[in-house]
C-alpha positions in Angstrom: 0.0 0.0 0.0 1.4 3.3 -1.0 2.0 5.6 2.0 -1.0 7.9 2.4 0.0 11.2 4.1 -3.6 12.6 4.1 -4.2 11.4 7.7 -1.0 13.0 9.0 -1.7 16.2 7.1 -5.2 16.6 8.4 -4.2 15.8 12.0 -1.6 18.5 11.8 -4.1 21.1 10.7 -6.5 19.9 13.4 -3.7 20.3 16.0 -2.2 23.7 14.9 -5.4 25.3 13.5 -3.4 27.0 10.9 -2.1 25.9 7.5 1.3 27.7 7.8 2.0 26.3 11.3 0.9 22.8 10.2 3.1 23.0 7.1 6.1 24.0 9.2 5.5 21.1 11.5 5.3 18.7 8.6 8.4 20.2 6.8 6.4 21.0 3.7 5.6 24.4 2.1 2.3 26.1 2.9 1.2 26.2 -0.8 1.9 22.5 -1.2 -0.1 21.6 1.9 -3.0 23.9 0.8 -3.0 22.4 -2.7 -2.9 18.8 -1.3 -5.9 19.4 0.9 -7.9 21.1 -1.8 -7.1 18.1 -4.2 -8.2 15.7 -1.6 -11.5 17.5 -1.0 -12.1 17.6 -4.7 -11.5 13.9 -5.0 -13.8 13.0 -2.1 -16.4 15.6 -3.0 -16.5 16.9 0.5 -15.0 19.9 2.4 -12.7 18.6 5.1 -11.4 21.9 6.6 -13.6 24.6 7.9 -11.8 27.8 6.7 -14.5 30.1 8.0 -13.2 30.1 11.5 -10.0 30.9 13.3 -8.2 28.7 14.3 -9.1 26.3 11.5 -11.1 23.2 12.4 -12.1 20.1 10.6 -15.6 19.7 9.3 -17.7 16.7 10.3 -16.6 15.1 7.0 -12.9 15.8 8.0 -13.3 14.2 11.4 -15.1 11.2 9.8 -12.3 10.9 7.2 -9.6 10.9 10.0 -11.5 8.2 11.9 -11.8 5.9 8.9 -8.3 6.5 7.7 -7.0 5.7 11.3 -8.9 2.4 11.1 -7.5 1.6 7.7 -4.0 2.3 8.8 -4.4 0.0 11.9 -5.8 -2.8 9.7 -3.0 -2.3 7.2 -0.3 -2.5 9.9 -2.0 -5.6 11.3 -2.0 -7.1 7.8 1.7 -6.4 7.4 2.4 -8.2 10.7 0.2 -11.1 9.7 1.8 -11.4 6.3 5.3 -11.4 7.9 4.1 -14.1 10.3 2.8 -16.2 7.4 6.1 -15.8 5.5 8.0 -16.9 8.6 5.4 -19.7 9.2 4.4 -18.3 12.5 0.8 -18.1 11.3 -1.4 -19.5 8.6 -3.8 -22.2 7.6 -3.3 -25.6 6.0 -6.1 -27.9 4.7 -4.9 -31.5 4.3 -6.9 -34.1 2.5 -6.4 -37.6 3.8 -7.5 -41.1 2.9 -9.5 -42.6 5.8 -7.1 -45.6 6.1 -4.1 -43.2 6.3 -6.0 -41.0 8.7 -6.1 -43.9 11.1 -2.8 -45.5 10.5 -0.3 -42.9 9.1 -1.3 -39.4 10.0 -0.1 -39.7 13.6 3.4 -40.5 12.3 4.1 -36.9 11.3 1.2 -34.5 11.9 1.7 -34.0 15.7 5.4 -33.2 15.1 4.5 -30.7 12.4 2.0 -29.0 14.6 4.5 -28.8 17.4 7.1 -27.2 15.1 4.6 -24.7 13.7 2.1 -24.0 16.6 0.7 -21.0 14.9 -0.5 -22.9 11.8 -4.2 -23.8 11.8 -4.7 -27.3 10.5 -8.0 -28.4 8.8 -8.5 -32.1 7.8 -10.7 -33.3 5.0 -11.2 -37.1 5.0 -12.7 -38.7 1.9 -12.5 -41.1 -0.9 -9.7 -40.8 -3.5 -12.3 -39.4 -6.0 -13.5 -36.8 -3.5 -10.0 -35.7 -2.5 -8.9 -35.3 -6.1 -12.0 -33.2 -6.9 -11.5 -31.0 -3.8 -7.8 -30.4 -4.7 -8.7 -29.4 -8.2 -11.2 -27.0 -6.8 -8.5 -25.5 -4.5 -10.4 -26.5 -1.4 -7.5 -28.7 -0.3 -3.9 -27.5 -0.2 -2.2 -30.9 -0.2 -3.3 -34.5 0.2 -2.0 -37.7 1.8 -3.3 -40.7 -0.3 -2.2 -43.8 -2.1 -1.7 -44.7 -5.7 -3.1 -44.9 -8.2 -4.0 -41.3 -8.7 -6.1 -41.0 -11.9 -6.4 -37.3 -12.5 -3.6 -35.8 -14.6 -4.1 -32.4 -13.1 -2.4 -33.7 -9.9 1.2 -34.6 -9.2 2.6 -36.6 -6.3 5.8 -37.4 -4.4 6.3 -40.8 -2.8 6.5 -41.1 1.0 6.8 -44.9 1.6 5.4 -48.2 0.5 4.2 -51.3 2.3 2.9 -54.8 1.4 -0.6 -55.8 0.6 -2.0 -59.0 2.1 -4.6 -61.3 0.7 -6.6 -62.6 3.7 -7.8 -66.2 3.4 -9.8 -67.3 6.4 -9.9 -70.6 8.2 -12.2 -73.1 6.6 -11.6 -71.9 3.1 -10.5 -74.4 0.5 -7.2 -72.5 0.0 -6.5 -72.1 3.8 -3.3 -73.9 5.0 -3.3 -74.7 8.7 0.5 -75.1 8.9 1.4 -71.6 7.7 1.2 -68.8 10.3 3.7 -66.4 8.8 3.2 -64.1 5.9 4.4 -65.6 2.6 3.9 -65.1 -1.1 0.7 -66.6 -2.6 1.4 -70.4 -3.4 -1.1 -70.6 -6.3 -1.9 -68.6 -9.3 -4.2 -65.7 -8.3 -6.6 -66.5 -11.2 -7.9 -69.3 -8.9 -9.6 -66.5 -6.9 -12.1 -66.1 -9.7 -15.7 -66.2 -8.4 -14.6 -66.3 -4.8 -16.4 -64.4 -2.1 -14.8 -61.1 -1.1 -15.3 -58.2 1.3 -14.1 -55.0 -0.3 -13.9 -51.4 0.3 -16.5 -49.2 -1.4 -15.7 -47.9 -4.9 -13.8 -44.6 -5.0 -11.6 -45.4 -2.1 -7.9 -45.5 -2.9 -7.4 -49.2 -1.8 -10.4 -50.3 -3.9 -8.8 -48.8 -7.0 -5.7 -51.0 -6.5 -7.8 -54.0 -5.6 -9.7 -53.6 -8.8 -6.4 -53.4 -10.7 -5.3 -56.7 -9.2 -8.6 -58.3 -10.2 -8.3 -57.0 -13.7 -4.8 -58.2 -14.2 -5.6 -61.7 -13.1 -9.1 -61.7 -14.7 -10.7 -62.3 -11.3 -14.4 -61.6 -11.1 -15.0 -61.6 -7.3 -18.4 -62.3 -5.7 -18.7 -59.2 -3.6 -20.7 -60.1 -0.6 -20.0 -56.9 1.4 -18.7 -53.4 0.8 -17.5 -51.2 3.6 -15.7 -47.9 4.2 -13.7 -49.3 7.1 -10.7 -51.5 6.3 -10.5 -52.9 9.9 -14.1 -54.0 9.5 -13.2 -55.8 6.2 -10.3 -57.6 7.9 -12.2 -58.6 11.0 -15.1 -60.0 8.9 -12.7 -61.9 6.7 -10.8 -63.2 9.7 -14.1 -64.6 11.0 -14.7 -66.5 7.8 -17.2 -64.3 6.1 -15.1 -64.0 2.9 -11.6 -63.0 1.7 -10.3 -59.5 1.5 -7.1 -57.5 0.7 -5.6 -55.2 3.3 -2.5 -53.1 3.6 0.2 -54.2 6.0 -0.3 -51.3 8.4 -3.8 -52.4 9.3 -2.4 -55.6 10.9 1.0 -54.6 12.2 0.1 -51.2 13.7 -3.1 -52.3 15.3 -1.5 -55.7 16.3 -4.7 -57.5 15.3 -5.2 -61.1 16.1 -4.8 -63.1 12.9 -6.4 -66.6 12.4 -6.1 -66.4 8.6 -3.4 -66.9 6.0 -1.8 -63.7 4.8 -0.3 -63.8 1.3 1.5 -61.2 -0.7 0.7 -61.1 -4.4 2.1 -60.1 -7.7 5.4 -60.3 -9.6 6.8 -57.9 -8.7 4.9 -57.9 -5.4 2.1 -55.4 -5.2 2.8 -52.5 -2.8 0.6 -50.0 -1.2 2.4 -46.8 -2.2 1.7 -43.8 0.0 2.2 -40.4 -1.6 1.7 -36.7 -0.9 -0.1 -35.0 -3.8 -0.9 -31.5 -4.9 -2.3 -29.6 -7.8 -0.1 -29.5 -11.0 1.2 -26.2 -12.3 0.2 -24.4 -9.0 2.8 -22.9 -6.6 2.3 -24.3 -3.2 1.7 -21.8 -0.3 4.6 -21.4 2.1 2.7 -23.5 4.7 1.9 -26.3 2.2 5.5 -26.3 1.0 6.8 -26.6 4.5 4.4 -29.4 5.2 5.6 -31.2 2.0 9.3 -30.9 2.9 8.6 -31.8 6.6 6.7 -35.0 5.7 9.2 -36.1 3.1 12.1 -35.6 5.5 10.2 -37.5 8.2 9.9 -40.6 6.0 13.5 -40.4 4.7 14.5 -41.3 8.3 13.0 -44.8 8.0 
């Protein structure tokens, strides 16, 4: 904002009651100050100085102008302080989109530490399906997102954080269940044999369901979907009780230390991995806060 001297000039006239004395105090010439005030009055369409009295006083319009300009100056100074705080990451807002699975199993790995490092940053979370998060990001309603591959929209780019195994869960009593194997191992038969088997799957649109569908497509598996759920722990527990098979990421079992009665198999050649990424809008400069979050999160996972 260009410096506005009108407030200072009018306050000097109000204080000294005389153009010449006010000009001396302001270190400007008397003709310059008179011309400045007349130009301001013409621009505003209102008389600011009552020249009919001695000493000079401000009109009601002049007093109102000083009041508003003082408020504007205060707001502008506060804005400058806030912008400086934002630039130095002392203040700001960050809206993070996150996959529900990652909200439960990954977010706590880094978000508390980020909030501790930047206590003045206001964090807002948006949890949703992969489809929902991608749409919100393209609409600029999310600054940055933690999700999993695949990402379908070409308007987004991503950077990898980490990866983990996927497990095919085969419950007790199933024809392919092997009692003697308690440890995780690679699937001992061709996955095409899972065709027309009963599955519990996440609902369409969720990131894990996208990858599950890719696996089925690659091996020409047409599952009998007996249940769909938004909750991956629910899918695992139902499968573990024999309701059907499912596919879950490693973190669901290892981090929750769930009791496992089923066989757990990795799949694919190379083995399918759950790839966790941080994504943001393509061809858009990240805000200082979002950029700091990106670098902080990537650095966090480089330690492992």
